[in-house]
TIVO-408379 format. One record per residue (C-alpha): residue number from 1; x, y, z. Coordinates in Angstrom, 1 decimal, decimal comma, m for minus. Each point is the difference from the previous one (the first is absolute). Layout:
resi/c1/c2/c3
NUM/X/Y/Z
...
This chain:
resi/c1/c2/c3
1/m11,6/m54,7/m0,4
2/m1,0/m3,3/1,4
3/m3,2/m1,6/m1,4
4/m2,8/m0,9/2,4
5/m2,9/m2,1/0,4
6/m3,4/1,4/0,1
7/m0,2/m1,3/3,7
8/3,7/0,8/0,8
9/m0,7/3,9/m1,4
10/m3,3/0,1/2,1
11/2,1/m0,9/3,4
12/2,4/2,4/m0,4
13/m2,6/3,0/m1,1
14/m1,8/m1,1/3,3
15/3,2/0,3/2,1
16/0,1/3,6/m1,1
17/m3,1/1,6/m0,1
18/m2,4/m2,8/1,3
19/m2,8/m2,1/m1,4
20/m1,2/1,1/m3,6
21/m3,9/0,0/1,8
22/1,1/3,4/1,5
23/0,8/1,9/m3,2
24/2,3/m1,1/m2,5
25/0,6/m1,7/m3,4
26/2,6/m1,5/m2,2
27/0,9/1,9/m3,1
28/0,3/m2,0/m3,1
29/3,5/m1,0/m1,2
30/m0,4/2,4/m3,4
31/m0,7/3,0/2,3
32/2,5/2,6/m0,4
33/0,7/0,5/3,4
34/0,8/m3,8/0,7
35/2,2/0,3/m3,3
36/1,6/2,7/1,8
37/0,6/m2,3/3,5
38/1,0/m2,6/m2,1
39/2,5/1,7/m1,9
40/1,7/2,3/2,5
41/m0,6/m2,9/3,6
42/3,9/m0,3/0,8
43/1,5/2,1/m2,0
44/1,9/2,7/1,7
45/m1,2/3,4/m1,2
46/4,3/1,1/0,2
47/0,4/m2,3/m2,6
48/m2,4/1,6/m2,5
49/1,1/3,4/1,3
50/3,5/m0,3/m1,3
51/m1,1/m1,0/m3,5
52/m2,3/2,7/m0,4
53/2,7/2,6/1,4
54/2,1/m0,7/m2,8
55/m2,7/0,7/m2,5
56/m0,1/3,9/m1,3
57/m2,6/1,2/2,4
58/m2,0/3,1/m2,1
59/0,6/2,8/m2,6
60/2,6/2,6/1,8
61/m2,4/3,1/m1,2
62/m2,0/m1,5/3,4
63/2,6/m0,4/2,2
64/0,4/3,5/1,6
65/3,1/0,6/2,7
66/3,2/m1,8/m0,5
67/m0,1/m3,4/1,3
68/3,2/m0,2/1,4
69/m0,8/3,4/2,5
70/m3,4/m2,0/0,9
71/m0,3/m1,7/3,2
72/m3,4/m1,8/m0,6
73/1,3/m1,5/m3,7
74/2,1/m2,3/1,2
75/0,6/m4,1/m0,7
76/m3,1/m1,1/1,8
77/m2,3/2,1/m2,5
78/m1,5/m2,6/m3,2
79/m2,6/m0,3/m2,4
80/m2,2/m3,0/1,4
81/m2,5/m1,8/m2,6
82/m2,6/m1,7/2,0
83/m3,8/m0,3/m0,4
84/m2,2/1,9/2,1
85/m1,7/m1,2/3,1
86/m3,2/2,5/m0,7
87/m0,8/m1,4/m3,8
88/m1,6/3,5/m0,9
89/3,5/1,1/0,5
90/1,9/1,1/m3,9
91/3,8/m0,5/1,4
92/1,4/m2,6/m0,2
93/3,5/1,3/0,7
94/1,1/1,7/3,3
95/2,7/2,4/0,5
96/1,7/m1,4/3,2
97/1,4/2,6/2,0
98/2,9/m0,5/2,5
99/m2,6/1,6/2,8
100/m1,8/m3,4/m0,8
101/2,6/m2,0/0,3
102/1,3/1,2/3,3
103/m3,2/0,3/1,5
104/m0,5/m3,6/m0,8
105/3,5/m1,1/1,4
106/m1,0/1,8/3,2
107/m3,5/m1,9/0,3
108/2,3/m3,2/m1,0
109/2,4/0,5/2,9
110/m2,8/0,9/2,4
111/m2,5/m2,5/m0,4
112/0,8/m3,2/m2,2
113/0,4/m1,9/2,7
114/m2,0/2,0/2,7
115/m3,0/0,8/m1,7
116/m2,6/m1,4/2,3
117/m2,8/2,2/0,7
118/2,2/3,3/m1,0
119/m1,4/3,0/m2,1
120/1,7/2,5/m2,3
121/m1,4/3,3/m1,6
122/1,8/0,6/m2,9
123/m1,2/3,9/m0,7
124/1,6/3,2/m1,6
125/m1,0/2,8/m2,2
126/m3,0/m0,9/m2,2
127/0,4/m0,6/m3,6
128/3,6/m1,4/0,2
129/m0,3/m3,9/m0,8
130/m0,9/m1,4/3,1
131/m2,2/m2,6/m1,5
132/2,1/m0,2/m2,7
133/2,6/m1,7/2,6
134/m2,6/m2,7/1,0
135/0,8/m1,1/m3,5
136/3,9/m0,8/0,6
137/m0,5/m0,9/3,9
138/m2,4/m2,5/m1,5
139/2,8/m1,1/m2,6
140/2,5/m0,6/2,5
141/m1,9/m1,8/2,4
142/m0,6/m2,9/m2,9
143/3,7/0,2/m0,8
144/0,4/m0,9/3,7
145/m2,6/m2,4/0,0
146/m1,9/1,7/2,6
147/m3,7/m0,7/0,1
148/m2,0/3,8/m0,5
149/m3,4/1,8/0,2
150/m0,4/2,9/m1,8
151/m3,1/1,8/m0,1
152/m0,2/2,8/m3,0
153/m3,0/m0,7/m1,9
154/m3,3/1,7/1,4
155/m1,7/m3,2/0,4
156/2,6/m2,9/0,2
157/3,1/m1,0/1,7
158/2,6/m2,7/m1,2
159/2,2/m2,3/2,0
160/3,3/m1,1/m2,2
161/1,8/m3,0/1,2
162/1,6/m3,0/m1,0
163/m3,2/m1,7/m0,9
164/m1,0/2,9/m2,2
165/m2,5/2,4/0,5
166/m3,6/0,7/1,6
167/m2,0/2,6/m0,2
168/m1,1/1,1/3,3
169/m3,4/1,5/0,2
170/m1,8/3,2/1,7
171/m1,4/m2,1/2,7
172/3,1/m1,6/1,1
173/1,1/0,0/3,8
174/3,1/m0,5/0,8
175/1,0/m3,5/1,6
176/2,1/1,0/3,7
177/1,8/m3,5/m0,2
178/1,0/0,4/m4,0
179/3,8/0,3/m0,6
180/2,4/2,2/1,8
181/1,6/0,6/m3,7
182/m2,5/0,7/m2,3
183/0,2/4,2/0,1
184/m3,0/1,9/m0,9
185/0,3/3,1/m1,9
186/m3,0/2,4/m0,7
187/m0,4/2,9/m2,0
188/m1,9/2,5/2,5
189/m2,3/1,2/m3,3
190/m0,8/m3,7/m0,5
191/m1,1/m0,2/3,6
192/m2,9/1,9/1,6
193/0,8/3,6/1,3
194/2,1/m1,8/3,0
195/2,0/m3,5/0,3
196/m3,0/m2,7/m0,5
197/m1,1/m1,1/3,5
198/m0,2/m3,5/m1,3
199/3,7/m0,4/m0,8
200/1,4/1,1/3,5
201/0,5/m3,6/1,1
202/2,6/m0,6/m2,9
203/2,7/m2,3/1,9
204/2,8/1,5/m2,0
205/1,3/3,2/m1,1
206/m2,4/3,1/m1,5
207/1,2/2,3/m2,4
208/m2,3/2,9/m0,4
209/0,8/2,6/m2,9
210/m1,8/2,8/0,6
211/m0,2/4,1/m0,3
212/1,3/1,4/3,1
213/m2,8/0,2/1,8
214/m0,1/m1,6/3,2
215/m4,0/m0,7/0,6
216/0,9/m2,3/m2,9
217/1,9/m2,5/2,1
218/m1,1/1,0/3,4
219/m1,5/m3,8/0,0
220/3,3/m1,0/0,1
221/0,8/1,1/3,0
222/m2,0/m2,0/2,1
223/1,4/m3,5/m1,4
224/1,0/m1,3/3,0
225/3,2/m2,1/0,6
226/1,5/1,7/m2,9
227/m0,3/3,3/1,1
228/m0,4/3,4/m1,7
229/1,0/0,0/m3,7
230/3,9/0,9/m1,4
231/m0,2/3,4/m1,8
232/2,2/m0,2/m3,7
233/m0,5/3,0/m1,9
234/1,0/m0,3/m3,9
235/1,7/3,6/m1,0
236/m1,4/1,4/m3,2
237/2,3/m0,4/m3,7
238/3,0/2,0/m1,7
239/m0,3/1,6/m3,2
240/1,8/m3,1/m1,6
241/m2,5/m2,4/0,8
242/m2,6/2,2/m0,6
243/1,4/m0,1/m3,6
244/0,7/m4,0/0,3
245/m3,7/m0,4/1,4
246/m1,7/1,8/m2,9
247/1,6/m2,0/m2,7
248/m2,0/m2,9/1,7
249/m3,1/1,8/m0,1
250/m3,2/m0,6/m2,0
251/0,0/3,7/m1,6
252/3,8/0,2/m0,2
253/m0,9/1,6/m3,4
254/m1,3/3,0/1,4
255/3,1/0,4/2,5
256/3,3/1,9/m0,7
257/2,8/1,3/1,9
258/m0,8/3,4/m0,2
259/m3,9/m1,1/1,4
260/1,7/m2,0/2,8
261/2,5/2,8/1,0
262/m2,3/2,4/0,3
263/m2,9/m1,5/1,9
264/2,9/m1,9/2,2
265/1,3/3,2/1,0
266/m3,5/1,9/0,5
267/m2,2/m2,6/1,3
268/2,2/m2,7/1,7
269/2,1/m3,1/m0,2
270/m3,1/m2,1/m0,1
271/m0,8/m2,4/m3,1
272/m3,6/0,2/m0,1
273/0,5/4,0/m0,6
274/2,6/0,0/m2,7
275/m1,8/m3,1/m1,9
276/m3,7/1,4/m0,2
277/m1,6/0,6/m3,1
278/m0,7/3,7/m1,1
279/m3,7/m0,5/1,8
280/1,2/m1,4/3,0
281/2,8/2,0/0,5
282/m2,5/3,1/m0,3
283/m1,9/m1,3/2,3
284/2,6/m0,2/2,5
285/1,4/3,7/m0,8
286/m3,7/0,8/1,0
287/0,6/m1,9/3,4
288/2,8/2,0/0,7
289/m1,5/2,8/0,0
290/m3,0/m1,2/1,7
291/2,5/m0,9/2,8
292/1,7/3,3/0,0
293/m3,7/1,6/0,7
294/0,2/m1,9/3,0
295/3,5/0,4/1,0
296/m0,9/0,5/3,8
297/m1,6/m3,2/0,1
298/2,7/m1,8/m1,8
299/2,4/1,5/2,8
300/m2,2/m1,0/2,8
301/m0,7/m3,6/m1,3
302/3,9/m0,2/0,6
303/m0,3/1,1/3,8
304/m2,1/m3,5/0,8
305/1,4/m1,9/2,9
306/0,4/m3,4/m1,9
307/2,8/m2,1/m1,0
308/2,9/1,3/m0,7
309/m1,7/3,5/m1,1
310/m1,2/m1,7/m3,0
311/m4,0/0,5/0,2
312/m0,9/2,3/m2,9
313/m2,7/0,6/m2,1
314/0,2/m1,5/m3,6
315/0,0/3,8/m1,2
316/3,3/0,9/1,9
317/1,8/m2,6/m2,1
318/m0,7/2,1/m2,8
319/2,6/2,8/1,7
320/1,6/m2,0/2,4
321/3,0/m3,0/m0,6
322/0,7/m2,6/2,6
323/3,8/m1,2/m0,2
324/2,0/m2,2/1,6
325/3,1/1,8/1,6
326/2,4/m3,1/0,7
327/1,2/m1,7/m2,8
328/m0,4/m3,7/m1,1
329/4,0/m1,4/m0,2
330/m0,3/m1,4/m3,7
331/2,9/m2,6/1,2
332/m1,6/m0,7/3,4
333/m3,5/1,1/m0,3
334/m1,6/m1,4/3,0
335/2,4/2,8/2,0
336/m2,1/3,3/m0,9
337/m3,8/m2,0/1,0
338/1,4/m1,9/2,7
339/m1,3/3,1/2,7
340/m2,7/2,0/0,1
341/0,1/2,1/m3,1
342/0,2/3,8/0,4
343/m2,1/2,0/m2,4
344/m0,2/3,4/m1,4
345/m3,5/1,2/m1,5
346/1,3/3,1/m2,8
347/m2,0/2,4/m2,3
348/m0,2/m2,1/m3,2
349/2,0/1,6/m1,8
350/1,4/3,8/m0,2
351/m2,7/1,1/m2,9
352/m2,7/m1,2/2,8
353/2,2/1,4/2,8
354/m0,3/3,0/m2,3
355/m3,5/0,1/m0,5
356/m0,7/m0,7/4,1
357/1,6/3,0/0,6
358/m1,8/2,6/m2,1
359/m3,1/m1,6/1,3
360/1,5/0,0/3,6
361/0,6/4,0/m0,5
362/m3,9/1,0/0,3
363/m0,3/m2,1/3,4
364/0,0/2,5/3,1
365/3,1/0,0/1,8
366/m1,0/m1,4/3,2
367/m1,3/m3,0/m1,9
368/3,1/m0,8/m1,5
369/1,9/0,5/3,3
370/m2,4/m2,5/1,4
371/0,4/m2,5/m2,8
372/3,5/m0,1/0,0
373/0,5/m0,4/3,8
374/m2,5/m2,9/0,0
375/2,0/m1,1/m3,0
376/3,5/m0,3/2,2
377/m1,5/m2,6/2,3
378/0,2/m2,1/m3,2
379/3,3/m1,1/m0,4
380/m0,3/m1,4/m3,1
381/m1,8/2,8/m1,6
382/2,8/2,4/0,7
383/0,5/0,6/m3,5
384/m4,0/1,2/m0,5
385/1,0/3,1/2,0
386/1,9/1,2/m3,0
387/m3,1/1,3/m2,0
388/m1,9/1,5/3,3
389/3,5/1,8/1,5
390/0,4/1,4/m3,4
391/m3,1/1,5/m0,3
392/0,0/1,6/3,6
393/3,3/1,9/m0,9
394/m1,2/1,1/m3,7
395/m3,0/1,4/2,3
396/2,7/1,4/2,7
397/2,2/1,6/m2,8
398/m3,2/1,2/m1,9
399/m1,2/2,0/3,2
400/3,3/1,6/0,6
401/2,7/m0,9/2,9
402/3,8/0,1/1,2
403/2,0/m2,7/m1,5
404/3,1/m0,9/2,1
405/2,5/m2,1/m2,1
406/3,4/m1,1/0,8
407/2,8/m0,9/m2,6
408/0,4/m4,0/m0,7
409/3,3/m1,4/0,6
410/1,9/m3,0/m1,3
411/4,1/m1,4/0,2
412/2,3/1,1/m2,4
413/0,8/m1,7/m2,9
414/2,4/m2,9/m0,2
415/2,1/m0,3/m3,4
416/m1,8/m2,6/m2,2
417/m2,3/m1,1/2,3
418/m3,8/m0,9/m0,9
419/m2,7/0,5/1,3
420/0,8/3,5/1,3
421/m0,8/1,0/3,6
422/m3,6/0,9/0,2
423/m1,6/2,9/2,0
424/m1,1/0,0/3,3
425/m2,4/2,8/1,8
426/1,7/1,7/2,5
427/m2,3/1,2/2,7
428/1,0/m2,8/2,3
429/3,5/m1,3/1,3
430/1,3/m2,4/m2,6
431/1,6/m3,7/1,2
432/2,9/0,1/m2,5
433/2,6/2,8/1,4
434/1,2/1,2/m3,3
435/m3,5/0,3/m0,9
436/m0,8/2,6/3,2
437/2,8/1,5/m0,9
438/m1,4/0,9/m3,2
439/m3,5/0,5/1,4
440/1,5/2,6/2,8
441/0,9/2,1/m3,0
442/m3,1/0,0/m1,4
443/m2,2/3,1/m0,1
444/m3,6/0,8/m0,1
445/m2,2/2,9/m0,3
446/m4,0/0,8/m0,2
447/m2,1/1,3/m3,0
448/m3,8/0,3/m0,5
449/m2,2/m1,5/m1,9
450/m2,5/2,8/m1,1
451/m3,7/m0,5/m0,1
452/m0,1/m1,0/m3,8
453/m2,0/m1,4/m3,0
454/0,6/m3,4/m1,4
455/0,3/m1,2/m3,2
456/m0,3/m4,1/m0,6
457/2,5/m0,5/m3,4
458/0,8/m3,0/m2,3
459/4,1/m0,8/m0,2
460/m0,4/0,2/m4,1
461/m1,3/3,1/m0,1
462/2,2/3,3/m0,5
463/m1,5/3,4/2,1
464/1,5/3,3/1,3
465/0,8/m0,6/4,2
466/m1,5/2,9/1,7
467/1,7/0,8/3,3
468/m2,0/m0,6/3,3
469/m2,3/m2,3/m2,1
470/m0,2/m3,5/1,4
471/0,3/m2,7/m2,3
472/m0,9/m3,7/0,1
473/0,5/m2,8/m2,5
474/m2,7/m2,3/m1,0
475/2,4/m2,5/m0,2
476/3,5/m1,1/2,3
477/1,0/m2,6/m1,5
478/1,8/1,4/m2,8
479/0,6/3,0/1,8
480/1,7/m1,1/3,3
481/m1,4/3,4/1,8
482/m3,6/0,8/1,7
483/0,3/3,7/m0,2
484/1,7/3,0/m0,5
485/0,1/4,0/0,6
486/2,2/2,4/m2,0
487/0,3/2,9/2,5
488/1,9/3,6/m0,5
489/1,0/1,6/3,1
490/0,3/4,1/0,4
491/3,3/0,4/m1,8
492/m1,3/m1,9/m3,1
493/1,5/m3,3/0,5
494/m2,0/m3,0/m1,0
495/m0,2/m3,4/2,0
496/m1,0/m3,0/m1,3
497/m1,5/m2,1/3,0
498/m0,3/m4,1/m1,0
499/m2,2/m1,7/2,2
500/0,1/m4,0/0,5
501/m2,5/m1,0/3,0
502/1,1/m3,6/1,3
503/m1,3/m2,3/3,0
504/2,9/m2,6/m0,8
505/3,2/0,0/1,6
506/2,1/0,3/m3,2
507/m0,9/1,8/m3,3
508/1,3/m0,3/m3,7
509/0,3/3,2/m2,0
510/m0,8/m0,5/m3,4
511/2,7/1,0/m2,6
512/m2,2/1,5/m2,6
513/m1,2/2,6/2,4
514/2,0/2,8/m1,3
515/m0,7/m0,4/m3,7
516/m4,0/m0,3/0,6
517/0,1/3,3/2,1
518/2,3/1,8/m2,4
519/m2,0/0,2/m2,8
520/m2,8/1,9/1,9
521/0,9/3,5/m0,6
522/1,0/2,9/2,7
523/2,2/m2,7/2,2
524/3,0/1,2/0,8
525/2,4/m1,6/m2,0
526/2,8/m0,3/2,8
527/m0,6/m3,3/2,1
528/1,9/2,0/2,9
529/m3,3/2,1/0,2
530/m1,9/m3,3/0,6
531/m1,1/m1,8/3,4
532/m1,0/m3,2/0,1
533/m1,9/m0,8/3,5
534/m0,9/m3,0/1,3
535/m3,1/0,3/2,2
536/m0,2/m3,0/2,3
537/m3,1/m0,8/2,0
538/1,9/m0,5/3,4
539/3,5/1,1/1,2
540/1,8/m3,6/m0,4
541/3,1/0,0/m2,3
542/m0,4/m0,2/m3,4
543/2,2/m1,1/m3,1
544/0,0/0,8/m3,4
545/1,9/m1,4/m3,0
546/3,1/1,7/m1,4
547/m0,3/0,9/m3,7
548/3,0/1,3/m1,8
549/m2,5/2,2/m2,7
550/m1,5/1,6/3,0
551/3,1/1,1/1,8
552/m0,4/3,3/m0,5
553/m3,8/0,4/1,5
554/0,8/0,9/3,6
555/m1,8/m2,6/2,2
556/m2,0/1,1/3,3
557/m2,7/m1,3/2,0
558/m2,9/0,5/2,5
559/m2,6/m2,1/1,9
560/m3,6/0,9/0,9
561/m2,0/m1,9/2,5
562/m3,6/m0,9/m0,5
């Protein structure tokens, strides 16, 4: 890094953020942030990344999944040592996700030479490390010799440039004729409830890192020549990333693989939740219960007509997960982010979804129908239709109704072919001529679901299954069904009906389903007396993955419109 005289340094600072009289001061050379700026200025982050990636990462007990099968665990992930910008932070090492790298690649490709008066909102699920990505973004900018202002601390922001570091005071007002190459990165929690008005005239790119609450970035829509902000959505973590990040956490001694597995599976792919200490985790579980008690409010918040359907109250994100459905190509990372993002809002986990269903069963059918129909108008919330549809069908079956089912069809197996042909619903004509021939040979029949009592049971318990009683599992993640009923006909023959409700185009039956059912007493041992019934929410074509272990269970489908 070039050594400058005080006068030369002052000139550089003034060219970027205006004269010191408007609210900034130069930090002394022994300040940790100045040392970091001196160390990393002009040292590309890729050089350090290669050396860090060659080191042994962390103990395998935290790792979780096989990294070769994990799309998020790739060459772009590594551990980065870097002093915290917020000096109250305990962390000095960060788990750099491929997601961070790819997003920054996209920002560089789009704005490195075309940043004047532009703005970007980096948002995503609360608790997934958006703030941590700012440290990587700054480290990367230092390596590129690009001046950058970072606003993270509650009172101050900092300018990093070739002359050193300046601390910018809270009353600083941006200078519209400053440098077009000096990016401003703002953590929304360090700002006010919305983007600070005093910084709207920033002459270069503004990167506003924020929860998915459009009111926080509403002011950026009126910046003028730069136009409305571009939206970049960060995805949540893989299980392996959670394991790697846990080892860098200050409370890593309190964490273990089993604990991380349980939290990840039940409460979501969110590091803030997985890394909680016991007290904070207990508070979070209580917050989920509060959200479930306010379930209608949570759903209604998803219906607010705002930018790409992401408006929701904080409580909604205790039960819902935002996911960017377009992939980020690791080799050409800008390809997945260069076009408008496609989002999906879904129940946070199968465990949370099951809790939602059991709560929604208490709703009136009219309320469920209205909720479902309103959610249909929010394309990104399609997967949130699942719990109200399932609750509606539970109510319908419990009150008694007639059910007409039709056998599903698939193409014959080809020798040595993997995967096997999947199942298709057969109530509509199929485009494939061989499949259509199979469809014409399918059969249907009708049976009655009697008005019946129901029992919510744990998949871990053994019990005697009573004919004519409707059973709903307390957890569906392990068992792969939503309900079942054993019926006896007038000839004394027993038939087991297994129901799975779906709002998606494809479904994957759980391989462990038979084993989890067969330990219950009273269920017919012969699987040809079982009926797997896929219950869809409309008459569009559906598919179901073929499972060799389940090939002797007859597959049927039906649909009910709300």
